[in-house]
N, C-alpha and C positions, 0 to 999 in steps of 0.2 A: 672391184679392181678393173681398170680399163683394159680393153682388148688391145693388143699391140698395134692394130691398124687404126684405132680411133685416136683422135687428137683431142685433148682437153685444153682449150685456150685459157680459161680462167677457172681454176678448181674452186674458187670461193663462191662462184655464182651457182646457185642451185639449178637443178635440171628443170624444175617446174617454176613457172612464174608465181609471184606472190598472189595471195587471195585478194578479192575485191575489197573486203573490209580493211585489210592491211594497206592497200594502195590508197583508199580514201582517207585513212588515218594519217598516212604520210603526207598526202596532199594537203589536208587540213593544217597539219603542223607547219608545212612549208608556207602556206598562205598566211598563217598567223605570224610566223617569223618575218616574212616579207613585209607585212603590214606594220609591225613594230619597227623594223629597220627603216622603211621608206616614209612612214607617215608619223608615227607616234613620237619618235625621237626628234625629228625636225620640228614638230609642233611644240614639244617641250622647250627646245632651244629658242624658238620664236617667242613663246610665252615669257621666257626668262628675259629676253632682250626687250620685249615690250614693257615688262614690269620695271626693269632698270631705267628705261627711257621715261616712263611716267613718273617714277620716283625722282629722277634727276630734274625733269621739267618742273615738278612741284617744288622742289627745294630751290631751284633757280628762280622761280616766280616769287617765292617767299623772300628770297634775298633781294630781289629787285624792289619789292614793296618796302622792305626795311631801309634800303639805301635811299629810296625816294623820300620816305618820311623823314629820314635823318637829314637829307639835303634840304628839305622844306623847313624843318626846324632850325637848321643852321642859318638859312636865309632870313628867317623870321626873327631869330634871337640875336644873331651876331652883327646885323647891319644897323643896329641902333634904331633911330627914328626914321630911317630912309623909307621903309615900306610900312608906313602907318596911315591911318585915316583913309583917304581916297586911293592910296597906293597899296593897300593891303592885299590886293588880288595879284600883284606882280610876282611874288614868290611861287604862287600856284602856276602862273603862266610860264615862268622859267622852268619849273620842274616838268610841266607838260611838254615843253619843247625838248628838254633833255631826254625824256622818255621816248618821244617820237623820233628823235635823231638816233637814239640807241636802238630802237626797234627797226628803223630803216637800215641801219648798218648791219644789224643781225640778219635781216631779211636778205640784204644784198650779198652778204658772205655765204648765206645758206643756199642761195640760188645760182651762184656763179658757176660757170663751167670751167673745168681745167683746160688750159691752152694745150693744144697738141704741140709737142716739140717737133720742130722741123729737123729732118735728118740732115746732118751736116757731114 
């Protein structure tokens, strides 16, 4: 029982400080929790984003190959005798140009910078 002249600011705090092993255990738990919060969770999110990006680029690459082969077969089969004999290389050249233009447009769209809006 406190003496009438003594003031107790926080009765939940014990009079004695915790022991050194208890402080070390709490410190370890704090460090582990901080590590999980600040490194492990963001790394998991980054890994997930990288996995989806790789999967998307793989599927997009497969789609480009299929469309290119389809376009090549279209040029070879549906143009009749236009691209035969000495002109058999032209469908390949056309599809190569189409792929280069598509790649250049994709590169340009990916590297463009957003224009800053002028304050009006």
